[in-house]
C-alpha positions in Angstrom: -166.8 9.5 -77.6 -163.6 9.4 -75.4 -164.4 11.3 -72.0 -161.4 13.3 -72.3 -161.3 13.9 -75.8 -164.8 15.2 -75.2 -163.9 17.3 -72.6 -161.7 19.4 -74.9 -163.5 19.0 -78.0 -167.0 20.6 -76.4 -164.8 23.3 -74.5 -164.6 22.3 -71.2 -160.7 21.7 -71.5 -158.6 23.3 -73.3 -155.9 20.3 -73.9 -156.1 16.4 -73.2 -153.9 16.4 -70.5 -156.1 19.3 -68.3 -159.2 17.2 -69.2 -157.2 14.3 -67.8 -156.9 15.9 -64.5 -160.3 17.6 -65.0 -161.7 13.5 -64.9 -159.7 13.1 -61.9 -161.5 16.2 -59.8 -164.2 14.5 -60.6 -166.3 15.2 -64.4 -170.2 13.3 -64.6 -172.6 13.7 -66.9 -175.7 12.7 -67.4 -178.9 12.6 -71.2 -181.5 14.8 -69.7 -182.3 16.7 -66.3 -184.0 14.3 -64.5 -182.0 11.6 -65.3 -179.3 10.3 -63.3 -175.6 11.2 -63.4 -173.1 8.6 -64.3 -169.8 9.3 -63.1 -166.5 9.7 -65.1 -164.3 6.6 -63.8 -161.1 6.9 -66.6 -160.1 9.0 -69.0 -161.8 6.6 -72.2 -164.7 5.9 -70.7 -167.7 7.2 -73.3 -170.1 10.3 -73.1 -172.4 10.1 -75.4 -172.2 13.4 -77.9 -175.5 15.1 -76.5 -174.9 14.7 -72.7 -175.1 17.6 -70.6 -171.6 17.4 -68.7 -170.9 18.8 -65.0 -167.2 19.5 -63.4 -167.5 19.0 -59.9 -164.1 20.8 -59.6 -163.5 23.1 -62.6 -160.2 24.9 -61.0 -158.3 22.8 -63.8 -160.1 24.9 -66.5 -159.3 28.2 -64.9 -156.3 28.5 -66.9 -154.9 27.4 -69.9 -152.6 25.0 -67.6 -152.9 24.4 -64.1 -149.3 26.6 -64.0 -151.5 29.1 -64.0 -152.8 27.9 -60.7 -149.7 27.9 -59.4 -149.0 31.4 -60.4 -152.8 32.6 -58.6 -152.0 31.2 -55.5 -148.2 32.8 -55.4 -149.9 36.4 -56.5 -152.5 36.2 -53.6 -149.2 34.8 -51.1 -146.9 37.4 -51.6 -149.7 40.2 -51.8 -148.4 41.4 -55.7 -150.6 43.0 -58.1 -150.2 42.8 -61.7 -152.8 45.3 -62.7 -151.7 47.5 -65.8 -148.3 46.5 -65.1 -145.8 45.3 -68.0 -144.5 41.9 -67.3 -141.8 38.5 -68.4 -143.3 35.4 -68.5 -140.0 33.4 -68.7 -140.9 29.8 -69.8 -143.6 30.5 -71.5 -145.0 26.6 -72.6 -148.3 26.8 -73.4 -149.1 30.0 -71.2 -150.4 29.1 -68.2 -148.3 31.9 -66.1 -149.6 34.2 -69.1 -153.1 33.4 -69.1 -153.3 34.0 -64.9 -151.2 37.2 -65.5 -153.5 38.4 -68.1 -156.9 37.8 -65.9 -155.4 39.5 -62.9 -155.4 42.6 -65.2 -151.7 42.6 -66.7 -151.5 45.6 -69.2 -148.9 43.4 -71.8 -147.1 40.0 -71.6 -144.0 39.6 -73.6 -143.1 35.7 -73.1 -140.6 33.7 -73.9 -139.1 30.4 -74.1 -136.9 28.5 -75.6 -139.0 25.9 -77.6 -141.5 26.5 -80.8 -145.3 26.0 -81.3 -146.2 25.9 -77.9 -148.8 28.8 -76.6 -152.3 27.5 -77.0 -153.5 29.6 -79.7 -156.0 31.9 -77.6 -153.2 33.7 -76.0 -151.3 33.7 -79.1 -154.3 35.9 -80.7 -154.0 38.2 -77.5 -153.0 41.9 -78.8 -151.7 42.2 -75.3 -149.5 38.9 -75.4 -145.7 39.2 -77.6 -144.9 35.2 -77.6 -140.9 35.1 -78.2 -139.9 31.2 -79.3 -136.2 30.4 -80.1 -134.4 32.1 -77.5 -132.9 31.0 -74.1 -133.4 32.8 -71.3 -129.9 32.3 -69.9 -128.2 34.3 -72.9 -130.8 36.9 -73.3 -129.9 40.7 -73.4 -132.3 43.5 -73.4 -130.5 44.4 -77.3 -131.5 40.8 -78.0 -135.1 40.2 -76.2 -135.9 44.0 -78.2 -134.8 42.6 -81.6 -136.5 38.8 -80.8 -139.7 40.7 -80.4 -139.5 43.2 -83.2 -139.1 39.7 -85.0 -142.2 38.3 -83.5 -144.6 40.7 -84.4 -143.0 41.2 -87.8 -143.6 39.7 -91.3 -140.9 39.1 -94.3 -141.9 41.3 -97.5 -141.4 38.7 -100.2 -139.2 40.1 -103.2 -140.9 38.4 -105.8 -139.7 37.7 -109.5 -141.6 39.2 -111.5 -141.0 37.8 -114.7 -142.3 41.0 -117.0 -139.3 42.8 -115.5 -136.9 44.2 -118.4 -133.8 46.1 -118.3 -134.1 49.9 -118.6 -134.4 51.0 -121.8 -134.2 47.6 -123.1 -135.4 48.9 -126.8 -136.4 52.2 -127.5 -138.7 50.8 -130.4 -141.3 49.0 -127.7 -142.1 51.7 -126.3 -143.1 53.3 -129.4 -145.9 51.2 -130.5 -143.3 48.4 -132.4 -142.6 50.9 -134.9 -139.1 51.3 -136.7 -138.2 53.0 -139.7 -135.2 55.0 -141.2 -136.1 57.2 -139.0 -135.2 55.7 -135.9 -133.5 56.3 -133.0 -131.7 53.6 -131.1 -129.5 55.7 -128.8 -131.6 55.0 -126.0 -131.4 51.0 -126.5 -130.0 49.6 -124.0 -126.3 48.3 -125.0 -125.7 43.8 -125.2 -123.6 44.7 -121.7 -126.2 46.0 -119.9 -129.0 43.2 -120.8 -126.2 40.9 -119.9 -125.4 42.8 -116.7 -129.2 42.9 -115.8 -129.8 38.9 -116.5 -126.5 38.3 -114.4 -128.0 40.0 -111.3 -131.3 38.3 -111.6 -129.4 35.4 -111.4 -127.1 36.3 -108.4 -131.1 37.3 -106.4 -132.6 33.9 -107.8 -129.3 32.5 -106.2 -129.5 34.3 -102.8 -133.2 33.4 -102.4 -132.9 29.6 -102.7 -129.1 29.3 -100.0 -130.9 32.0 -97.8 -128.2 34.4 -98.6 -130.7 37.3 -99.7 -131.7 40.5 -97.6 -134.6 39.9 -95.9 -136.8 43.3 -95.3 -139.8 43.6 -92.5 -142.6 45.3 -91.5 -144.5 44.9 -88.4 -147.8 43.0 -88.9 -151.1 45.3 -89.6 -152.5 46.4 -86.0 -148.8 45.7 -84.1 -147.6 49.0 -85.2 -147.4 51.3 -81.6 -147.0 47.3 -79.5 -144.3 48.4 -77.0 -141.2 46.3 -76.7 -138.9 47.8 -73.9 -137.3 45.8 -72.4 -137.6 46.1 -69.4 -140.8 45.5 -67.2 -142.0 45.7 -63.9 -142.7 41.8 -63.2 -141.2 39.4 -64.6 -142.5 35.4 -63.7 -141.0 32.4 -64.5 -141.2 28.5 -64.7 -138.9 26.8 -66.7 -137.3 23.0 -66.6 -134.2 21.2 -66.8 -132.0 24.3 -66.0 -131.3 26.0 -62.5 -132.7 29.2 -62.0 -129.1 30.4 -60.6 -128.0 30.4 -64.9 -131.0 33.0 -65.5 -131.3 35.0 -62.7 -128.1 37.1 -63.5 -129.6 37.9 -67.2 -133.0 38.5 -66.0 -132.5 42.0 -63.3 -131.5 43.9 -66.2 -134.5 43.0 -67.9 -136.5 44.9 -64.5 -137.3 48.0 -64.1 -135.8 50.1 -60.9 -137.6 48.3 -57.6 -139.6 46.0 -60.2 -140.4 42.7 -58.9 -139.5 38.4 -59.8 -141.4 36.0 -58.8 -140.1 32.7 -59.8 -141.2 29.0 -59.5 -138.4 27.2 -57.8 -138.1 23.3 -58.4 -135.6 21.1 -56.4 -134.9 18.4 -58.5 -133.6 21.1 -61.4 -130.9 22.9 -58.7 -129.7 19.7 -56.9 -127.1 17.6 -58.3 -128.5 14.1 -60.4 -126.8 12.4 -57.7 -129.4 14.1 -54.9 -132.4 13.5 -57.2 -134.6 10.0 -56.6 -135.9 8.0 -59.4 -138.3 9.3 -61.8 -136.7 12.7 -61.1 -138.2 12.9 -57.3 -136.7 14.3 -54.4 -137.5 12.4 -52.0 -135.0 14.1 -48.8 -137.3 16.9 -47.5 -133.6 18.2 -45.8 -132.5 19.2 -49.5 -135.0 21.6 -50.0 -133.0 23.9 -47.2 -130.1 23.9 -49.4 -131.9 24.9 -52.8 -133.2 27.9 -50.8 -130.0 28.6 -49.6 -128.6 28.3 -52.8 -131.3 30.8 -54.6 -130.6 33.6 -51.8 -127.0 33.2 -52.7 -127.5 33.8 -56.2 -130.3 36.5 -55.8 -128.4 38.5 -54.0 -125.4 38.0 -56.2 -127.2 39.0 -59.2 -128.4 42.4 -57.5 -131.9 41.0 -56.3 -133.3 41.6 -52.3 -135.3 38.5 -51.7 -139.2 39.5 -50.0 -140.3 36.3 -49.5 -139.6 32.5 -49.6 -142.9 30.2 -50.4 -144.5 27.3 -50.9 -146.4 26.8 -54.2 -150.0 26.2 -53.7 -150.1 22.9 -56.0 -147.5 20.5 -56.5 -145.9 19.8 -59.7 -147.2 17.0 -61.9 -144.8 14.9 -61.7 -145.5 14.5 -57.2 -142.4 17.3 -56.5 -142.5 20.1 -54.1 -141.8 23.2 -56.1 -141.2 26.8 -54.5 -141.6 30.5 -55.4 -138.8 32.8 -55.0 -139.9 36.6 -54.6 -137.9 39.5 -54.8 -137.2 43.1 -56.3 -134.3 44.6 -58.1 -131.9 47.0 -56.0 -130.9 50.2 -55.5 
């Protein structure tokens, strides 16, 4: 079996991309104790089904994605403890940051992402996690977030058409065992127009269901009735791509509690002009990092955030770009 596929299927990695990073860090296998170890050189190397596998550096497997390692380093460097706190994860994606927050003891993580279907199933099924999809952080408001969270935790109550439904009192004799005699009183029978109105109402409801205009009734899924979706957080973290943080920060500040903390990953390639970014999206001029920092500092000040620390990410971006974290708190 291919080595990267083997690591995923045997539970050593959550994704093939993570498995490939583990292979890069060092993986070896052997068929039985006492036998020599065989080093996995490339992703397509074969590992026998019954082999014993050893990861030479398991750091990559600690979280759902390597984003968790980035956040773990930033939390340690800033001394920020999230234990027992409610957190918002902006740009949740597969859930690396969310996974890190939970392992650090966060009470709840609400994650938002403009995409769909990316969050790892293990996190999606965690009762401490609320996954909000299709929501752009640039336009988020407390009201929109509350509504989106409620929607994410709810299920649609289907309006099932019952073909046996009859109009009120269609024929009184149907409730009299079908017996109709000379003394039968038809005053309670439905009139012809009432029956036609009933048919028209059913047809209109069917049309509304087909074209999506029917009102939708929702209720919280079992077990989520008491989930807190208050749009106010102790900590906001984030890892976003293809958009500048300067466009997102103004929307995030109203979601912070008083003195709430914000810890966002800064990717220089998305903060600079296209002409300043080299081939492959790599920022090659170190002098540009100072411009990025200044731009983020100005945006924070304008948004009502006080920067407490600007720090390097302990791990480079997957494309080799140098990355940073901005750590700030909501001002008075």
